[in-house]
BATI-866765 format. One record per residue (C-alpha): x, y, z; residue in one letter. Coordinates in steps of 0.001 Angstrom, whole numbers, plus 500000, padded with zeros to 6 digits. Example, Ala and Ser with C-alpha at 12.3 -4.5 7.8 and 13.67 -1.06 7.14 Angstrom:
% BATI-866765
512300495500507800A513670498940507140S
% end
This chain:
% BATI-866765
500120500114500051M501515503627499087A502202505826501827S501536509592501600S501095511882504503T498731514470502530G494299513350502228S494288511847498530T496152509095496919S499089509185494261N497633505874493179I495683505826490224L492033504891490135G489611503986487277P489986505887483828N493776506784484663G492493509497486989T494403510338490372S491834512032492320N490745508637494599Y491677507958498045M493693504652498471S493572503879502004G495434506278503815L493055506906506576A491887503608507294S495070501577506326G492692499124503964L494215498028500636D491460499634498423T492947498592495243E492725494460496144D489537495542497923M488086497012494584V489546494032492434E487640491321494523K484759492897494527L484424493142490546L485831489482490504S482424488750489530G482636490709486679T486045489748485253Q485524485707485269A482638486613483064K484936489032480680I487596485743480675D484942483546479898K483970485308476989Q487459485913476107N488045482584476314A485462481884473927K486328484671471393K489842483027471296Q488470479607470550Q486349480570467744I489421482471466101E491074479108466171W488591477472465554K488285479414461957Q492157479170462040D491724474952461630I488406475210459373Y490710477506456777R493620475860456897D491371472627456148L489573474519453019I493336475379451525T494332471454451932K491359470358450519I491352472645447555N494702472552446892G494020468309446476F491221469136444341T492942471297442309D495858468645442120K493617465684440970Y490316467477439661F491636470237437827S492770471383434383Y494578474064436286F496999471246438198G500350470608437454A502392467401436697G499802465568434304G497398464529437336T493913465604436617N491703462482436802L488881464115434391L491456464315431690S491634462298428993S495421462730428182S495979461165431890F494413458118430421Y496297458561426972N499950459414428084V502237458311425352M506054457298425185T507844457631421786A511351456487421222T513914456739417865S516627454896416858T518388457458415471N519346460885417116S519153462259413707A515507462577415058V514438463788418760K510577462824419425V509668464918422435S505755463804422486S503475461671421285A499370461834421155T496773458987421477S496144459049417589K499847458495416770A500949455102414984P502884452745417098S505369452747414257N506502455347411953M509712454845409290V511689457751408070I513597456540405674N515837459027404563S516506463201405786I517555464613402402T518101468196403948Q517526470081407239L515573473441406804A517680476409407189T517346480257407477A517719482868404507S521476484080405548R523191486828404199G526935488275405141E529624491405404425S531618489417401763S534168491242402880S535557492559406418T533897495945407551V536557497720409805T539749499445407407G543303498720408252S544630500424411486I547005503477409594K548970505891411386G549934509303410041A552923510654412291I553322514460413431S556993514106413515L557273517434415159D555593516388418106N558755513993418532F562154514110420065S564622512063419728E566317512745423086N562696511717424736K560747508563425471T556757508141424811Y554224505357425784S550888504194424655F548766501400425948D548165498080423586M545949495693423910S546408492820421817L543729489919421751D542629490875425312G546600491576426773V546872495182427707R550560496405427523K552236499993427533T554719500497424271I557298502887425413K559686504071422513F562421506312421942Q561491509589419747G563251510288416298A564189513244413875D562867510924411269N559882508790410382E561269505693409665Q563851505705412549D560413506266415084L558430503554413483I561573501229414104K561561502202417570N558146501579417840I558306497732416235N561355497350418457S559246498226421789S556298496121420425M558345492807419584K559561493265423140R556006492406425056V553958490865421848Y557099488876419841G556693489157416130E552888488986415836T552361492608415809V554057495635413751S553936498680411779F554786498706408121D557753501213408314E556462503001404938T552906503368405471S552402503088409083M549931499973408764E549451497805411547L550109494513409714K550303490749411785F552207487568410769Q552189484270411861T555832481927412716S557551482179409156G554892484225406983S554602487429405860T553021490106407771P549591491104406354T546794494099406586S545347494470410236S542206494001408305A542760490412407399D543098487956410258L541510487927413622S543300489579415940H542016492035417621S544173495456418782V543029498453420434I544982501432421266F544680503716424498Y546172506676426021N548842504953428941T546998505098432308V550300504666434482D551506508049435254K554317507014438150S557180507767435505D557812511671435239D560379510805432538T558149509440429786V555675511500427802E552553510189427598K549794512913426829E548829513325423041G551057510324421543V548512508786420533L546840511785418233D550715512524417288S551013509229415696L547657509876413773G545342507231416297F542521508067419143T541622506551422289Q540071503160421353G541663503030418209T540914499137416699S540293497135414306N537029495253415645K533895496877416177L532614497325419234S529227496786420697Y529156499994422751N531062502456420644A529107505106418830N528451504526415214L530622507892414257E533312506435416674D533444502943414487L536284502437411829P534209500788409066F536026500776406225A533351502148404130T532978505579406238R529498506898407309L527938509935405308Q525862512146407335G524496511566410871K521071510018410346D520401506749408677F516933505010407611T516750501911406297F514207499103405577T514336495490405869I511523493272405279N509526496160404489G510027497318408462T511439501148408451E514323501388410985I516481504868412241K519438505300413130A521698508287414283S525581508707414271S525343509160418330S523870505666418265D525919502781419684T526309499457417496L524426497391420182G521556500179419699D521164499650416340V521738496193416475I519055495388418993N516508498239417114R516419495335414360I516303492486416099N513552493582417865N511548494788415180S508848493751413139E511657492499409973A511868488967411604E515278489323411385V518291488950413719K522004490498412799V525360489694414420S528923490784414610Y531708488328414399S534382489552415380S536466486589413971V535268486806410762K534848490778411125D531857490767409041K528315491280409778F525763488127409723I521732488558409306I519675485911409391E516075485291408556S514070484202412270A511610481535410399N513041478875407926T512199477562404828G512496478033401577S511231481349399852G511893483623402969I513951486686401532N515825488935403041I515361492480401648E517179495640402750M517395499192401564E518331502171402442Q517238505700402077S518639507974404065E522622507628405146G524689504641403907N524865502516407072L523843499499405429L526666499906403093T529224499988406048A527244496842406896L526687494766404163F528334496253401565G525027496955399909I525360499662396977E523141502509396361G523622504571399435A522111508268399679N523533510723401850C521080512931403320V522843516116405572G522130515582408941G522542519131411117T520243521877409091T517469522854410631K515010524910408706G515147528008410832I519166528461411972Q521623531067413237F525294530326413728T527673532073416468K526521535074417205G524398536472413941S521172537931414641E518143536995412995A516586537597409578A513356539384410692G512713541516413057T510475540803416383V506778540623415986D505719542453418859T501713541793418386A502684537869418174A504843538311421130L502515539888423339Q500026537278422464G502639535166423775Y503277536556426841L499175536410427529D499406532975426826N502330532282429157A500356534070432199K497359531373431692D499097528306430948K503097528868430597G504658528046427580Q507737525760426221T510656527099424307F512524524463422703S516243524627420285F518901522620419146Y522262523349420344L525422522210418828T528859522727421367G532398522439420054P532458519070420545D530129518857417480G527505516855418902K523982518523419130E521324518059421462N517724519533421922K517241521610425005Y513677522823426005S513232526185428499L510131526829430815S508541530008430366I506351529979433789P503026530292434313K502701534237435599Q502449537367434425D506009537873432559V504798541341431549G507246542889428882N509932541633426387Q512721542749428610D511156540338431229E511026537372428916L514310537855427978I515778537952431345R513687534962432375I514865532947429040I518704534029430116N518508533127433513Q517629529582432302Q520438529483429954L522911530688432552T521449527539434560Q521497525487431544Q524682525903430364F526833527829433054G529488530281432687T533062530199431129I536363532303432411E536488534884429843H540879534919428860A541457538030428857T539084540420430671D539775540361434756M537573541790437441D538764544332439989S540363541627441749S541852540363439244G539955537012438706A538918536118435284P535524537458434593V532831534226433898K531195534540430735V527684532854430261P527558529937427273V525005531182425752L522524534273426285Q519824536195424442L519462539691423513A516656542074421278I518779545299419552D516632547999420674S518072550134417376T517286547231415148T514593544736416782G516445542234415956K517219539219418179A520952537476418475T521798534357420739F525434535107421546T527035531612421978G530369531789423262V533614532065421276Q536332530170422667L539916529631422203N542038526605422324D542530526835425768D538134526653426369D538543530152427228K535752532558426505A537475535386423781V535559538238422063N537423537431418262S539518534739416638G537365531940418066A538962528414416912T535656526367418614K532317527286419409G528146526966419940Y525474526894417441Q521864526987417618V519326526117415631S515311525085415628F513125522651413755A511756523937410878A508384523669412076D509139525871414944N508742529076412954E505233529606412798D504278528306416354S506642529056418585S508945532028420158L511497531410417484A509435533027414477G508155535579416718I511501536336417689L512083536529413697G514785533671413211F513188532466409522T513214529210407627K515773529896405163Y515164528480401098D517267527900398252G518218531543397855N519710531609401330T523219532677401382Q525743529788402885L527616532739404805S524197533173406868R524450529581408169L528540529946408964G529638528005406092I532395529107404261T535780528147402954G536116525810399950K535171521977399563I536178520001396510A534256517349394369I535530514898391822E534556511509390084K537032509211389172P536953508299385512G534407511414384369V536247514099385102S539458515948387228A539106517461390676R537287520358391008R536755522949393831E533841525143394937I534453528260396851D531458528609398973L532195532305399516T529247534354398277G527208531411397256K523471530565398026T521913526879398765I520987526543395047D524158528118393146Q525836525018395548L523210522341394520M524386523126390988G527911522883391263E527460519370392911L526445518377390105S527763516676386772Y526672517791383242G522772517644382996T522630515447386130E520983516991389060R522175515002392175V521871517437394800A519146518931396022S517717520947399386F513978520236400962D513040523770402248P510563521717404527V513198519773406382T516058521861405949G518246519249404531K520638518690402098I520391515473399782S523036513881397653I522080510421395547E521854508954391986G523938510104389498G526870510719392122L528069506854391887D531651507048393136Q532024510661393125A533775511873396437K533359515520398430I536282516914400239T537207520000401942A540376521758400685V541103523745403727N539912524136407013A536824526458406390D535606523556404094G535878520882406338K533995522887408691N531345523142406030A530893519796405175M530033518889408695N527596521542408788A526218520603405546L526640516502405421F527491515616408838G531332514053407759T534414515966406869D534534513885403328A531663512239401303L532245509035399255F529249508421397298Q527999505092396735S531027503268398518Q531031499451398481T533247497000400228I534534493815398880G532203492144396494S529431493287398721G526516490961400256F526653487458400026T522938485794400276F522014482360400481D517786481659400418G516468479290403396G515765475804402546Q512724473332403782N513680470124405331A512815467186403037I512441463587404064L510945460168403507E508421458808405519V506772455430404936N507937455916401415G506807459271400736T508505462343400432T507300464724402483I508925469002403219E508424471226406223R509606474859406242N510660474113410354S512961471100411573N510740470764414609A506863470053413564F504120467504414211E503184464491412416L500321462258412466D500595463039416389G504463462682416884I506205465757417709T509242465633416412M512909467629415394E515437466865412999L518821467550413971T521074465798411180A520508464946407580S521098461375406979T523748459492404381A522943457283401376A523299453912402401G521969454467406410D519569452733407906P515753453928407623P514735455526411197I512138454234413503S510017455951415848L508067453741418411T504914454957420410T502785453164422962S501021453870426049K502820454999428810D500947452633431856T503539453690434301D502636457258434325K499508456445435078I500313453922437619V502335456692439478E499336458789439119G497103456785440802L499359455889443587K499907459854444152S496277460152444117F495935457612446517V498688458571448740D497324462085449138D493997461004449804Y494925458879452778N496937462037453785A493782464241453705L491116461448455725I494132461013457932E493957464875458728E490389465125458563L489929462155461090N492524463402463072D490308466449463711Q487066464828464021I488507461974466750S490546464077468719A490385464122472739E488775467379473801A491572468525475847S490261472126475231Y487433471447477632Q490291470971480724K493063473839479361Y490708476969478508T492548479552476553P494908481601479397L494140485235480214T496681487840479840D497469487501484296A498307484188483299Q500778484374480584K502625486581482745K503198483962485662E504231481175482879M507565480833480376S506655480684476576E507824477199476594R504646476279478819E502378478923477155I502812477175473953E502662473651475397N499497475047477274W497656476533473778E498628473180471862K496153471538474538K493480474127474417A493544473655470907K492679469912470991E489437468926469821G487556472170468955L486379470304466061L485694466735467732R482381464949466169N481760468315463501D479025467504461472S480388469023458451N483394467256458425I481849464562459101S479449464632456916K482116465266454385F484043462139455113L480974460306454410Q480261461504451492E483913461139450058M483762457191451004R480501456845449494S481740457652445956V485039455507446788M482720452393447324Y480931452941444380K480251450609441029T480263452638437918V477459450789435903D478742452310432386S482163450733432876A481500447341434568G484194448825437331L484639449557440526A487817450633442367L488215447137443808Y488407445797440607D491703447713439266I493457446848442932G491933449746444559I490292449051448156E489452450198451522A491664449297453941S490624446144456322S492404448050459381N489108449821460878Y491549451856462805K492419453299459105D489121454455458629N488381454440455302G491777454489453848K492685452837450715L495243450412449928V496910449925446203L497514446698444490D500416447769441930E500521444801439951N496938444205439612K496318448190438855L498830447582436128K497288444257434683G493701445714435104A495546449013432720L496889446640430008T493598445030429310T490754447365430238K492376450903430117L489240452136428118D487037450866430947E489095452434433577I488782455908431817Q485421455828431892K484968454472435392M486665457717436495F485255460242433964T481721458906432951D480127462663432984K477184461002435016D478633458502437540E482413458818436980G484094458642440090L486523461668439865A483224463685438489V481723462490441398Q484107462602444215L485397466402442578Q481282467553443171Q481941466522446919A485069468204447214L483262471587445887K479795471016448051E482435470524451117A485122473861450108A484521475451447054N485611479137447080P482929480792445673S480782483496447489S477516482688444852G478042478619445840S480212477972448722P480689474676450328G479782473861453095S482996474462455358L483523477740453223V479834478919454914R480935477697458057Y484331479686458744A484887481547455411G488239482450454164T490809485062453640K489188486631450690D485417485015450546V482609485047452852M485103486652455581V481999488581457418T479005486041456445S479977482561457859N478889481017461029T481610481274463133L481962485527462354Y478290486018463709Y479595483813466560E482620486152466848M480202488823466672K478058487791469330S480872487132471656V482411490974470926K479405491828471811E478532490553475198T482525491408475665L481915495416475215S478488495084477280R480444493413480373L483595495951479595N480822498748480540T479576497400483479K482936496608484536Y484408500466484179E480715500901485448T481409499058488829E484746500167488982R484092503318489297T481085502847492002R483578501138494056Y486708503467493966W484130506462494919K482327504630497915Q486050504089499395F487228507291498273T483857508701500525A484934506556503573M488308507722503327E487361511196503473K485028510498506290A487894508771508391I490650511649507842S487815514427508529N487417512102512320M490995511848512727N491587516062512080S488882516494514550Q490093514207517071S493434515649516626S492161518941517183W490452517864520143L493889516316522266T495546519736521064Q492552521554522865Q493184519587526065F496187519044526437S
% end
């Protein structure tokens, strides 16, 4: 009992309150007395909680049995079952086995209609797919171009080289002439790779050789070579930076193709023309760009509806294309309309080249828009932005030549005016592309001024918009003039009328547009071997149409400009023509017009494309020649696959089929075992000793006094017998036994006629016993009757047993089984089963009892508190009187 010098208790009373007296004045254990007074009501609560727990346990047991019964049903009486155990299916009784006397024919299955014997006299040929491959290797030879000024005979240099997967560092001494430099490189390569690989001392071409042979071109043999910049930085005495570039190579230069490399970086023997490629295979159009990887393109083809498979053989250095289907008459038709990717892959001739950089509306490196800002249209644009926002899209080509699309968001707000719009755009441009240090301009602290990479301005005098793409020097610093690198902005042709690009005055150019407006200057040259000599074309001052005229021979019009798409196309009459740059500006012009610095029209490699049409499989069966377009097919109920052809004089191949009664025996044995296991568990439940009557569910107070092991053992006993003599289960067992003992008149058989009968031991409670020998004998002589005994739609044992199982455990809210109606499942009849209503009634009783308990508890505490206060008052008065008389 708690002690205190005050008149109120610090012990909580009912409902968590603390304003009750707890025997301080009387000396009584109030809490204990209240609990004893409430013990009658608490006993009733405990009884209802125990009943609630028993219902929950009973429901769990029922639902577990329902799951097991339905599992048994699914396995033996459902087409959803696995393992071929459906006793209702005719295929269970018609399992066939098939064998072949020769591995050239692989038999996978046979149906009941299959003949007992089939003879394949010969297999003349197998079915094959249509197949094509490039006739020659598709990569060019590895050939360097030495920049001798970058080497000194007094220094050591290095690069890394991988030969057939083995990577080594090649260290070599510089020299004052190319021949000695190549000798030094070869000497180093010989030290690490032997005589396998070397550079030709005259052409700087990489060659291979085997022991005793003459070195051959790197394009001819199966060696794989990749060049890398040296990674190891530990030796400062060796020059590593820029060595590959000075030898005419780049990081990753190889004589093989990599699936992970971009098309534009691959060493194709046929140089790719342009940046965009469009071609069709079997009528399916496929598009690619130079920035796609080789793996991307191959996957795009193989996953398309072209019904082909393309692969690259690094051993052959060739591309292979095969039809997805076998058989004669299946062709592979390929045609390209843009670019020359198929020429590079397969040697297909007639490639077209389409320039891939012009956009229809364009400006270059800071030039202004052709027209002035349309102020009325701009106001409408700003009004729309206020209501729903806008998007401003453009293309940016950086110093690396890569073109990417970008979008700026004009926010849903009152932009206000032109100047505010430009501020919002420039803010996003700076966030998107950042700033670059200026090469010469410094701030007050002496630090380089930061210049935005890209900005937009509108000249207040001319009314023309200008994008300023930052100009860079070789150190990637911003400069005001003399740029060697820069940025270029362009817009898609359809932006002109509907977007901000057109409103700002960036208009679509046409054939009369000066090339200088596109930033295209310099000289290029064109020649057609065997037709005319090399002819130079000065682009300065020329229009697009004038250039198209000069890219023609005689009356042939082979170059054209499409003002809608903004693309320049070269096709047809310039067979084998070459268009190349004359100077540095001309090289930039070639890349701007055609996406490449040199154009070789209608290239071919080797002798072109080799194609073999597919063929049908031809075989003779029982003396009759037949053809099939696949090596896997079904014939008279036998599913087979041809794996090899036969030679003249080979013996015939016999295919033999027969009923596989062993599988039927295995299926029925499994059925008997599972049936016995099911009825054993059901009988255990209804015949279990009613231990639950002695071991009632534990209260929380009782559990506190017991260990976990004691609680577990107690609850095990508390669950025993909850389903003793359960009428639902007893009825279900009786119905199953009744079915299993019937004779099926239409078949003239009962289970005991085929070796399956009830156990003679009464303790087995109706378990089945199977005589395997008798069953095998019956299956040999009466298979059709056995099938009818199980599957007859009116009397069949499997049909009737399935019905009994459904009547007991069918998990359907429309027609639930008796066990489901009683206990429900987790998904069906959750709140509309017998046990649910019993549980609901118990919970309602518990609610009333708990309310009564709290009411009584409160009353008792109030009574004791009043008594304590009275005693406390009497004690105070007594103390006062004592003090008065003392």
